[in-house]
N, C-alpha and C positions, 0 to 999 in steps of 0.2 A: 430907213431911218433907225428903225427898230434893229435890224442886224448891225448896223454899226455901234449902236447901244451895247448890245449883248457882247460884241466883239471887244469893246473897249472895257465893258465890266471885267470880262474874261481877263485881259491883258493885266488889269489893275490887280485882279485877284493873284496872278501869278508874281506879279511884282512884290506884293505885299508877301507872299508866302515866302519868296527867295529872301526879302528882308529879315522875316522871322528866322529863317534858317541861319542868316548870316549872325544874327544878333544872340543865337543859342550856341555859336561855337565858341571854343575857349581860346585863349590867348596862347602863343606858342610856350609860354612859359608854365600857364596854368595847364596844358596838355602833357609836358614834359614831368610837371611836379606828380599829376595824377596818374599817368601810364609812362613811366619811365622806361619800360620795355619796349613801349611801342605799342603795347595792347593793354587793355584794361582788366586787370585779373581779378575778379571778383569771387570772394571767399563766401561759401554757403554751406550751410547746415543741411543735409540731405534727411528728409523726414518731417521737416517743418515747413508748414505754409508759409510762415513768415520769410522762410529763405526760399526753399524749393522743394518739390515732392516729384518722384517720377513714376509716371503709370507703368504698372508692372507688364502691361501688355505691349502697348504701342511704345513705351521708350519715350513718351514726351513729357519734357520737364515743365515744370510751370511753379509760380510761386511769387510772393510781392517782391522780394530781393533779387530773384531771378529776372522778372520783368523789369524792375527799374535798373539794373545793373545793365541790361542789355541796351534798353532805352540810352543811358547815360552814354554807353561806348557808341551808340549810332550818332547821338549829338556831340561827341567830341571827333567822331570821324576816325576811330581806331576800332581793331577786331576786339569783340566780347570774347573773354577767356573765363569761363566758369570753373572755379577750383572747388572741389567737393569736398566736405569734411565730416567724419563720422560723430563727432562730439564737438561741443564747445569749447572744452580745453584745449583739443588737437588747434582748432581754427584760431583761439586766441594765440598760442603760442607759436604758430604759425605767421600769424600777423606781427607779433614783435620781431620775428626774425625777416620781416619784408618780403614774405612770400607772396602776399597779396596787396592790393591797392585800395580797395574798398570792400566794405561788408556791412550788414545790416543787423544790428544787435541792441540789447536792452541797455540803456545808459547807468551805470553806476560809477560811484565815486573813483573806486579802484580802477575802474576801464578807462575813465577821463585822464589818468595819469600817464599812460600808453598810447590813447588815441585821441584824435581830434573829431568832434561831432558835429554833423549839420543839424538842423532842427529836427525835431520829432516829426517822424511821419506816422507811425501807428501808436495807438493806445490799447496795448494788450492786457487782457484781464489774466489774473492768477486764477488758479483753480485746483481743485481736487478730483481724480478719478478713483472708483472703487469698483471691486468685483461684483459680479451678479451675485446676490445672496447676502451681500453685506449687511449687518446691522447699523452701520454708519450710513444716515441717511441726510443728515444736513451738516451744513459747515461747522455748527456748534457741537457736533458729536466727535470731531476729529482732535482738538486739542484735550485729550484726556490721557490719564495715567494708562500705560500698556500699549496705546495705539502706536504701531509703527508707520513711520511715514518714509517713503522713499524718494529721494532727490538725485539728480546728476549733479555730482560734484562739480566745485567751482562754475556753477551756471548762475544766472540771474535767479531763477527761482530758490537756488541755494543761499544766496545772498538776502533774499526777501524773507523765506519760510526759518531759516534757523534761528534769528532772533524772535521772531514772532510766535512759533510754538514753545510754550513754557512746559509742557507735561508730556509730550509724546516722545518716543524714541525715534531718533532720525537715522536712516540708514541711506547711504549712498553707492551709487553705482558711476562707471566713468561716461557712460553714454546713455540717451534716451531709451534704446532697445534694452539696454543693460538694466535699466531702473524698472522698465515695464516688466522684465524677466523676474524680479523681486516680487511685483504684485503676483504674477503668473504663479510662482512658485510656492507661494505663502508666506514668503520670508517678509512680507511687508503688506499692510492692510490697507494702505492709501497711496496714491503716488500725487506729489505735488509739483506743479509745473504751471506753464502758460496754457490757456485752454484751447489755442489752436493746435497745439502738439498732443494735447490729451484727447481732443475729440478725433484727430487721426489716430493715434494709438489705440484707442477704444475699438477701433474696426478688428484689431488683432485680438481682442478678447471678449468674446461674445458674452452678452449679458451685463457686460460692464456699464458704468455710465458716470457722466461729469455732474459734479453736485451742483445745485441751483446756487446762484449769489456768487460774489467775488470778493476774497479778503483784500484785494489790492490791483494796483494797476502798474503795468511795466512799461514805459515808456521805450520805444524802440528808434533809432535814427542810424543813419548812415556813417560809418565810423572809416578814418583814415590813420595810419601810422602817424606818428609824430614827424615832424620836419618836410611835410609837404605844403607848407604855407601857401605858396603860389597858386595851388590849386583848391584851396579851402573855400575861398569866397565864391569860386565858380560852383563846386559842389553844394555849399548852401543854397545858392541861387537856384540850382537845378531841383533840389528838394521843395523848395517853397513852389516853384513853377509845376513839379508834379502833382503837389497838391491841390494846386488851384485848377489847373488842367484836367482833373479827374482821373490822373493816371494812376494814382494809388488806388482810388477806388476801383477803377477797372481791374487792377491787379488782383485785389480783394476778390472781386466778384467772379474772375477767370478761374482762381485755385478753388472757390467755394469755402471761403475760410470763416469760421465761427468764433466769436469770442475775441473781436478785434474791430476798431474804427479806426478811420482817417482822423490823427491827430490833428486839433485846432490850435495847438501850440506854436507859436513862431519861433 
């Protein structure tokens, strides 16, 4: 009898697993809307743990956006096609041209005009990176006359810091590596960005450090080009499930990201 009980339990588990798999599959209309080319093209910013980082030795790719995009493609039953970009402006322009299907970016009013968003999945801290030996030791030291703050142009940090900093001189570059170069070369005193990127870039500037505290929070969400309405509901449900099932938390831990938490906002 015990053997039969174990057998029935196993069969029931397989049935429930099968039902769960069926329930997570999109309708044909939703699949066509989200992946019109037959594969899920996921736009990703290289070098950001919120998107994707690449191991210089093994070539392994990991990141919150990478992991979530891969899982979304699996549940949809389509190939996963990561499309890598060097900067946020390049990623956004490519999305407007319809070259990717989903991405994972900070939510701003300007971006909401061009993209539809799922519920936020990350709460990401803004912060500052200073080089070794800097006299700037606290956030209060940043917004002072003569302090030069480097920002990536047309990025979420650019939108956030530009009106916030009243006394500094803002200098901009087209990419995060370019913004870090401003700091390395002495053309900037501070780099402003989201903390996951700052912690990652600090590895390239020995002695540098990310200042304690946070001037604000950058809510991140999965974005889709406008006009994909049949797929938006499925995408939103996927993100809600990814949070409740622990997938977002697992992706954060796998990439070792600091300065961000799973969003509790629905």
